[in-house]
C-alpha positions, 0 to 999 in steps of 0.5 A, a space after each residue: 180702506 176696504 172695497 166692496 166688489 159688487 154693485 159698484 159700492 166703494 167703501 164702508 166705515 165705522 165710527 166708534 164712540 170710544 175705542 175699547 181695549 177689547 171688543 166685548 160691547 161696541 157701539 158705532 155709527 153706520 153711515 150709508 152714503 151709497 145709492 143702495 139701501 142696506 137691508 141686512 148687516 151681519 158680523 162675526 169675529 173673524 175667528 168664527 165660522 157663522 154669522 150672528 143675527 142681522 144687526 139692523 133688526 127685523 124691521 131695519 133698513 139703512 136707507 141710502 143717505 142715512 145713518 144709524 147706531 149699531 151695537 155689537 154686544 156678542 160678549 166676544 173679546 175679539 177686536 177683529 170682525 168680518 162684516 157682511 152687507 146685503 143691499 137692495 137687489 140682494 147683492 152680498 158683500 163681505 169685508 174681512 178682518 175689520 179691527 173695530 177697536 182701532 177704526 174711528 170712521 167707516 162710511 159706505 159710499 158708491 
């Protein structure tokens, strides 16, 4: 399991409704069991150098103790992605090389 380094956040998980052979469009539930609100969530295929837009949207915040459905629909055929989370207080955490085609669950905890 991948560990967060900042803010005492321990792990993040990903639940995919159906594991695709290739990642073109993936929906998953992002569960926030931490004591922090997630204010921004960015992804990018690991072989890219720039982050996509905030997947929580302009008004989105994933509050502590809640969950929501996130869609990665960037048209990429990649399964390995990097995630970047920005929590309340501005702490940023990057998790590298998450295989979104193989994970069943991934939950944010303290």
